[in-house]
Structure formats: C-alpha cells, structure tokens
C-alpha positions in Angstrom: 65.7 63.4 -5.5 66.1 66.8 -6.4 65.4 69.4 -3.3 62.6 71.4 -5.2 60.9 68.2 -6.2 61.1 67.3 -2.5 60.1 70.7 -1.3 57.1 70.6 -4.1 55.9 67.1 -3.0 56.0 68.0 0.5 53.9 71.0 0.0 51.5 69.2 -2.0 51.4 66.6 1.3 50.5 69.6 3.4 47.8 70.7 1.3 45.9 67.7 1.2 46.1 67.0 4.5 44.9 70.6 5.6 40.9 70.5 6.0 39.0 73.0 3.7 37.6 75.2 5.8 34.1 75.5 5.6 31.8 78.9 4.7 29.8 80.4 7.5 27.3 82.8 6.4 25.5 85.1 8.9 22.0 85.9 7.6 22.1 89.3 8.9 25.0 90.0 6.5 23.1 88.9 3.4 20.0 91.6 4.7 18.2 89.0 7.3 16.8 91.0 9.7 15.9 89.3 13.2 12.9 91.9 14.2 9.8 89.9 13.8 8.3 91.6 11.5 10.8 91.9 8.0 10.1 89.3 5.4 13.4 88.1 5.4 13.2 85.0 2.9 15.3 86.0 0.2 18.2 87.0 2.3 18.1 83.7 3.8 18.3 82.1 0.8 21.0 83.9 -0.6 23.2 83.2 2.4 22.4 79.8 1.8 23.3 79.8 -2.0 26.3 81.6 -0.8 27.4 79.0 1.5 26.7 76.0 -1.2 28.4 77.8 -4.0 31.4 78.2 -1.8 31.5 74.1 -1.6 29.4 74.2 2.0 29.3 75.3 5.2 26.8 76.9 7.8 24.3 79.4 7.4 23.7 81.2 11.0 20.4 82.7 12.1 21.3 84.4 15.4 19.0 86.7 17.9 15.7 87.4 17.9 13.0 86.5 15.1 13.8 86.1 11.3 10.1 86.0 9.5 10.2 83.9 6.2 8.8 82.2 3.6 9.8 79.2 2.4 13.5 78.7 1.8 15.7 75.6 0.4 18.7 73.8 1.8 21.5 72.6 -0.3 23.9 69.9 -0.2 26.6 70.1 2.5 24.9 73.0 4.2 23.9 73.6 8.1 21.4 75.9 9.3 22.0 76.6 12.8 19.9 78.5 15.0 21.5 79.9 17.9 19.7 80.0 21.5 17.0 82.1 21.7 16.4 82.6 17.9 13.3 81.7 15.8 12.8 81.4 12.2 9.0 81.6 12.0 7.0 81.1 9.1 5.2 83.9 7.5 1.6 84.5 8.0 0.8 85.2 4.6 -0.6 82.2 3.0 0.4 83.8 -0.7 4.1 82.9 0.5 3.6 79.5 0.2 3.4 78.4 -3.4 1.3 75.0 -4.5 3.5 72.2 -5.5 2.8 68.6 -6.2 4.4 66.9 -3.0 4.1 63.1 -2.1 2.4 62.7 -5.6 -0.2 64.7 -4.7 -1.3 68.3 -4.8 0.4 70.0 -2.1 2.2 73.7 -0.4 5.6 74.0 0.0 7.3 73.5 3.3 8.6 76.0 5.0 12.3 74.3 5.3 13.0 71.7 2.5 15.6 70.3 0.6 15.6 67.8 -2.7 18.1 65.6 -4.2 20.6 67.0 -1.4 22.7 65.2 0.6 24.9 66.0 3.9 23.0 68.6 5.1 21.9 69.5 8.7 19.7 71.4 11.0 21.6 72.1 14.1 21.4 74.6 16.9 19.2 75.5 20.1 16.8 78.2 18.4 13.1 77.3 17.4 11.6 76.9 13.8 8.3 77.9 14.1 5.3 77.3 11.4 3.2 79.9 12.9 0.6 77.5 12.0 -3.0 78.7 13.8 -4.5 80.2 10.7 -4.0 77.3 8.5 -5.3 75.0 11.5 -8.5 77.3 11.2 -8.8 76.5 7.7 -8.5 72.7 7.9 -11.0 72.4 10.6 -13.7 74.0 8.1 -12.1 71.6 5.4 -13.6 68.2 4.9 -10.9 65.2 4.6 -8.3 67.9 5.3 -5.8 65.5 6.8 -6.4 63.1 3.8 -3.4 63.4 1.5 -4.7 63.4 -2.3 -8.3 64.5 -0.9 -7.7 68.5 -0.8 -4.4 70.8 -1.7 -2.5 69.5 1.6 -1.4 72.4 3.5 2.4 73.3 4.1 4.7 70.9 6.1 7.3 72.4 8.1 10.4 70.6 7.4 10.8 68.3 4.3 13.9 66.2 3.2 12.5 64.6 -0.3 14.8 61.9 -1.8 18.0 63.2 0.4 20.7 61.2 2.1 22.6 61.6 5.1 20.7 64.3 6.9 21.1 65.1 10.4 18.5 67.6 12.8 20.1 68.1 16.2 19.2 70.3 19.4 16.4 72.3 17.7 13.2 72.9 18.8 10.4 72.3 15.5 6.6 73.5 16.4 3.1 74.7 15.5 3.1 73.3 12.0 0.4 73.9 9.7 0.6 70.4 9.1 3.3 67.4 9.3 6.1 68.7 11.1 9.2 66.6 10.0 9.0 64.4 6.9 11.8 62.3 5.8 10.1 61.6 2.0 12.1 58.7 0.0 15.0 59.7 2.6 17.9 57.5 3.6 20.4 58.0 6.6 18.7 60.5 8.9 19.2 61.1 12.6 17.2 63.2 14.7 18.4 63.6 17.9 17.7 65.5 21.3 14.7 67.6 19.4 11.8 68.9 21.2 8.4 69.0 18.6 5.1 70.8 19.9 1.9 71.7 18.9 -1.3 72.6 20.9 -3.6 69.0 21.2 -6.2 71.0 19.4 -4.1 71.7 16.3 -5.1 69.1 13.4 -2.5 66.6 11.8 0.4 68.2 13.4 2.6 64.7 13.6 6.0 65.3 15.0 7.9 62.8 12.7 6.7 61.3 9.8 9.4 58.9 7.7 7.7 58.4 4.3 9.4 55.4 2.1 12.6 56.4 4.0 15.2 54.0 5.1 17.9 54.0 7.8 16.3 56.3 10.2 17.6 57.2 13.7 14.8 58.8 16.3 16.4 59.3 19.3 16.1 61.6 22.2 13.1 63.0 20.8 10.3 64.9 22.9 7.0 65.2 21.1 3.9 67.3 22.1 1.6 67.2 19.3 -1.8 67.5 17.8 -1.2 64.6 15.5 1.0 61.0 15.8 4.1 61.4 17.5 5.8 59.2 15.1 3.5 58.1 12.0 6.0 55.6 9.5 4.5 55.9 5.9 5.3 54.6 3.0 2.1 55.3 0.4 -0.9 57.0 0.0 -4.5 55.9 0.1 -5.6 53.8 -3.1 -2.1 54.2 -4.3 -1.3 53.2 -8.2 2.4 52.4 -6.6 5.2 51.4 -7.4 5.7 52.7 -3.6 9.1 52.1 -1.5 9.1 50.6 2.1 9.9 52.5 5.3 12.5 50.3 6.9 15.8 50.3 9.1 14.0 52.7 11.6 15.0 53.0 15.3 13.4 54.8 17.8 15.0 55.1 21.1 14.7 56.7 24.5 11.9 59.5 23.8 9.0 60.8 25.4 5.8 61.5 23.9 3.1 63.9 25.4 -0.1 64.7 23.6 -0.7 62.9 20.2 -1.8 60.0 18.8 0.9 58.2 19.9 3.8 55.7 18.2 2.1 54.7 15.0 3.1 52.5 12.0 0.8 53.7 9.1 -1.9 54.2 8.3 -0.9 55.0 4.7 1.4 52.3 4.4 1.3 50.9 0.7 4.9 50.9 0.0 5.1 48.2 3.3 7.4 48.6 6.3 9.8 46.4 8.2 12.8 46.0 10.8 11.4 48.9 12.9 12.3 48.9 16.6 11.7 51.0 19.5 12.9 51.2 22.8 12.8 52.9 26.1 9.7 55.1 25.2 7.4 56.7 27.7 4.0 57.7 26.8 1.6 60.3 28.7 -2.0 61.7 27.9 -1.4 60.1 24.1 -4.5 58.8 22.4 -2.5 55.4 21.7 0.6 54.1 22.8 1.9 51.5 20.3 -0.1 52.1 16.9 0.1 49.5 13.8 -2.8 50.5 11.4 -4.0 50.2 8.0 -6.7 49.3 6.0 -7.9 47.3 2.6 -7.3 50.3 0.3 -3.5 51.8 2.0 -1.7 48.0 3.1 1.3 46.4 2.7 3.9 43.9 4.2 4.9 45.3 7.7 7.0 43.0 9.4 10.0 42.7 12.0 8.5 45.4 14.6 9.4 45.5 18.3 8.4 47.3 20.7 10.4 47.3 24.0 10.9 48.5 27.6 7.7 50.8 26.9 5.8 52.7 29.9 2.8 54.5 29.7 -0.1 56.5 31.8 -3.2 58.0 30.9 -3.2 56.5 27.2 -6.7 56.0 25.6 -5.6 52.6 24.5 -2.3 51.1 25.1 -1.6 48.4 22.5 -3.7 48.9 19.0 -3.0 46.7 16.0 -5.8 47.1 13.7 -6.2 46.6 9.8 -9.7 48.2 9.9 -8.4 52.0 9.8 -10.0 54.8 10.8 -12.2 52.0 12.7 -10.8 49.5 15.0 -13.1 46.6 15.4 -15.3 45.4 12.0 -18.6 46.2 12.1 -21.4 44.2 10.2 -20.4 41.7 7.6 -17.0 40.3 8.4 -16.3 38.0 5.4 -13.1 37.9 3.2 -12.5 40.3 0.8 -10.2 39.6 -2.0 -6.8 39.9 -1.7 -4.9 42.9 -4.0 -1.9 44.6 -4.1 -3.1 47.1 -1.0 -4.1 44.3 1.6 -2.4 44.5 4.7 -0.1 41.9 6.0 1.1 42.3 9.5 3.2 39.7 10.6 6.0 39.1 13.3 5.9 41.9 15.9 7.0 41.8 19.3 6.1 43.9 22.1 7.9 43.2 25.6 8.4 45.0 28.9 5.5 47.3 28.9 3.9 48.6 31.9 0.8 50.8 31.2 -1.5 52.4 34.1 -5.0 54.2 33.9 -5.5 53.3 30.6 -8.7 53.2 28.9 -8.4 50.2 26.7 -6.0 47.6 27.2 -5.3 46.9 23.5 -7.0 45.6 20.4 -4.9 43.0 18.2 -7.5 42.7 15.3 -6.7 41.4 11.7 -8.8 41.2 8.4 -10.5 37.8 7.7 -8.3 37.8 4.4 -5.4 38.4 6.0 -5.1 37.7 9.7 -2.2 39.4 11.9 0.4 36.7 12.3 3.2 36.1 14.8 2.6 38.8 17.3 4.5 38.1 20.5 3.9 39.4 24.0 6.6 39.3 26.8 6.3 40.9 30.5 3.0 42.9 29.5 1.4 44.7 32.5 -1.5 46.8 31.9 -4.4 48.3 33.8 -7.2 49.5 31.8 -11.0 50.3 31.9 -11.7 48.3 29.8 -9.6 44.8 28.3 -8.1 43.1 25.3 -9.9 42.0 22.4 -7.9 39.7 19.8 -9.7 38.9 16.6 -8.3 37.1 13.3 -4.7 37.1 15.0 -2.4 34.6 16.1 -0.8 35.4 19.5 1.8 33.8 21.7 4.0 34.8 24.8 4.4 34.7 28.3 3.7 37.0 31.7 0.9 39.0 30.1 -0.9 40.8 33.2 -4.1 42.6 32.3 -6.3 44.2 34.8 -9.5 45.4 33.3 -12.1 47.7 35.8 -15.1 46.2 33.8 -15.5 43.8 31.7 -13.3 41.0 30.2 -10.0 41.7 31.2 -9.3 39.6 27.8 -11.8 38.8 24.8 -10.8 36.3 22.3 -12.5 35.6 19.4 -13.0 32.1 17.6 -11.1 33.7 14.5 -7.9 34.0 17.5 -5.3 31.4 18.4 -4.0 32.7 21.5 -1.1 31.1 23.5 -0.1 33.1 26.5 1.8 31.3 29.5 1.7 32.9 33.1 -0.6 35.3 32.4 -2.7 37.0 34.7 -6.2 38.3 33.6 -8.7 40.1 35.9 -11.9 41.5 35.5 -15.1 42.2 36.5 
C-alpha cells in the first residue's frame, strides 16, 4: 500500500476512535445569576440550547440560587446542579404558561422535556418548585387534585414521550403538584434522589410513572404530601386509548409522610410487571396500596412486594376497587363490565413486618370483578384493627395478624381464603 494511503488510513482510524468531547455550558456565562432574585429563565434556556446545538453536553448550575420559570431540556443534554446550588421556581404564577398536558388542561412544569432521549438531571443540588402559594390556591379549589376536573397546577419535573432518561443525586422538593412524572416514557432510572414536601402540601406525589415502561426507582427517600409513588396509566373516564405502565422496579427506598406506594387510582391503561423490594415505610397513610374504581380501571397483574417493613402506617395493605372509598357502601350488586372496569389479579406480598399500624389490611374487589390470586407469605402485622377480605381470592402461608380490637381477620362470604400456618389474634 502507498505510504500516503497508510498514513491517511491511520489518521482516519484514530479520528473514529477518539471520543467527541461533550460541550460544557455554565449557565452563568449565558447571563444566569445565582443571587436568589434575578429571573434567569432565558439564560438557563440559552445554555441548554447551546449544548444541544453542539450535539449534546452538560449545563452546569454552580453556586447559589437560580430563580427561573419553566425550562425545557433537549436530547443528549445533562442538567447538573452542583452541591449547594438550587434551581428555584419563580414565585410569579404568570411565568407558567397554560398547556394541554396528559390530555387535560394544565400548566407547564418547571423542568420538562418532550420527545427527547439520552438526557439526565444529576448533581448534589436542589430543584425547588416554590409551591406554597400554589398549595394555598389548591386548597381553595374544589377537585383541585383531579386531572381533567380543573386546570391542573404545574408539576415540577416532567418527561413526556422521552427515552433513556436518568435522574441521580439531586434533591427535588416543594412542587406545586406532582414532583417527578415520566409520561409515556421508556427506560428511565431514578436513583439516589431525595423528594420532599411538607405533609400538608396537596398532591405533591413524589414519583408518578404514567403509561411508562422500563422504570427503575432505586434508593429514593420520599417525604411528601401525596403518594410516595403512584403508578398511573389513564385519567378518570378516559376515552382511550391508554398505554399501560409496565416493567417497573422499586428497590431500597424509604418513604415517610405520604400516601404510600400506590398503583392507581387512574389506571385506565392497566399496569403489570411491577416489583418492589426492600421498602421501609414510616408514618405514611398506607404502605402497599392498589386502588381503582369502575371509572378508571383496567388489567393490573404480575405485581409483587417483598421484604417490606412498616411502622406507624395507618393501613398496611390496601387493595380496593372502590377508590376513593375503601369499602363498598350500601348496594353491592354487580355492575356491567366496561373498558374501565378494574381487574386486579396475580399479586404476591411476602416478608412484611408492620408495627403500630391503624388497620392491618383491606383486600376488596368488585362483585363483577373480584380480586384474584392474591398470595400472602410471611406476613406479620400488629394493628389497632384487623384485615378485611371480600370479593377476593387469597392464599398463602405464615400470615400473622394481631389486632388490638375486634376481629383480626374478617372474611366475607364472597371471599375465598386459604392461608396455611396462620396466627390470627384479636379481641
């Protein structure tokens, strides 16, 4: 081969082998000011757009507090918040545009991305939604927490139809409503994240995967005013079609104030292949909760909860197809089956220890759609009141419920229960 050709080939191979250096965009160089007062929305967005135009990179927020209205992330862009740095939502409600979100009237999130891929939020800093004024407004508004009933206030971080997403290391707090929402998003990891809001803050769910798949939630500490996790897939009275949420793994998490680890209630697309292990609940309203009603259900199956500890939880295990109620009231006649009828089945709950609980549990289906194939293994619950089972099929072994008052386990004639080696004690 000609020496010149050999040299040219070597240069070409070297060029291909060398990685492209990703661009770093310090938001301060684009005019952002971390002084806690100056509105830096346009400057931060300019940094994001510059990194995107360069083929991807990292937008750095360094030092102090950056006040901002909504910003939009792009593909191949990482938003990195240095330790001691806060991205603070603007206090001016006019900075948040109205938009159709999740097929309902809503308001743009502080941080969002749409139809993007390979993007991240990282660092040891904080994203703060500055939600107090929004919470006051919500408390004064009827049905403020129902999607589609009113113009919904902003969420904090939303990934809409995105792929290959990561949130790691940051603290996310004080959202006006739901805090982290993957919506129709595939392949997302949320790891080593703290999500916070006061117990009195309405609908500040920590993480709400909505019609999303292949989600990993790992080592998350959530202390909020809504569901610690709520897996959703369709709004109330959804006309469809709705995609399910599936292949979701939740591991090594700690949940304080909040409504527990929930599947539902808005689950019109269904949910499946959801597995939670090594979760600790303290002071939550519920621990394990699967919820729906005749106006928002679908197939919910292949669900497992394993190695769960709870203390001071109001209801340890709650599976109900009567949400927002827990138990039926009055007539329990079957209703016609529709596309929104919930069908809960193939649910395994094992290695649970719950102390100082208010209610040990409720497993109650609809007469036209009983909860089927619930398996309980190695369950130990000490509660003020016992467990109620109706319109359900439950099997298992080593179930021990101690109730301070009343029956430890109340089994309705509509239920079929076969539990081996159980210990049931009540007054």
